[in-house]
N, C-alpha and C positions, 0 to 999 in steps of 0.2 A: 394483346393476352389478352381471352375473354374473363370469366366470371371466371368459370372454376376453375381454368388452371389456375390463377390469381390465390383461388380457396385453396387450393394443392402446396401452391409456392408456400404461404400464410402457413402450415398443415406441420408439411415440408420441414421448413427452417426451428420451426415449438419441436416436432420430435428430436428435432440432432439439440437442442436445450432442453429439451427431460433424462434424452441418451444420455448427455454430460452432468445431468444436476444426479442419477442413477448411479450414477459409478462415484461420485463424490459423497455420494451417500453410504454405495458396501465399503468406497474406501475408510471412514467413517466406521461402518459396524463390522466390518473380519472382525478387526485383534480386541473387541469388546469382547468377547469370547472368552479369552483367557481371565476379563475379569466377573462376569457372573456364573453362581453360583449353580443355575440350570439352564439352558438353552431359552427351552420355554419361559415370559414371565407374561400372564393373560393380563393384568391391569396395564404393565405396559400397554400394551400391544391393542387395550379396547381406547389408551388416551392417547394412541396413537391415528387409528382410524376415526376417533370422535373430533379432533382436530382435524384431521384432512377433510371430513365429513364438515364442519361447520366455515372450513376454510375456503373453501368451493363453492356456488354460486347452488341451489335448496332446489332447484332440478337436476343438478347433477350427483347430490348425495348416495345416492346411491351407488350408482355407476366407483363412484368414487372411491369410497368403501370397502368394494370389490377390490379397485386398481391396488389397494395399500394392501389388503388383505395378502395378493399376490407380492407387491415388497417386501411388504415382514415376511412370505413363507420362501421366498429365493434372498431374502438375508444368513436366515438362520442355516438354509440350503448350502451359502458361503462359510459361515459358520460352522462346517460339520455336522449341519444335523439335515435332517429329511424333509 
């Protein structure tokens, strides 16, 4: 296996793990809608984004924040939001 194929195989494996983790996250988030007074909690969203950015490598903090912004958006959509 050449270097490119090996790297892509590693990425494919990570993608499967990420997809499984996202499914778990969404499954936890969906029922929370009934517990919330309002769908959007800006302070909580800022904490989630800051935690995600801090957990990864500094060089990728901006990209990590962008991905988690979309994760939050999709979770709210699943909870019945826009």
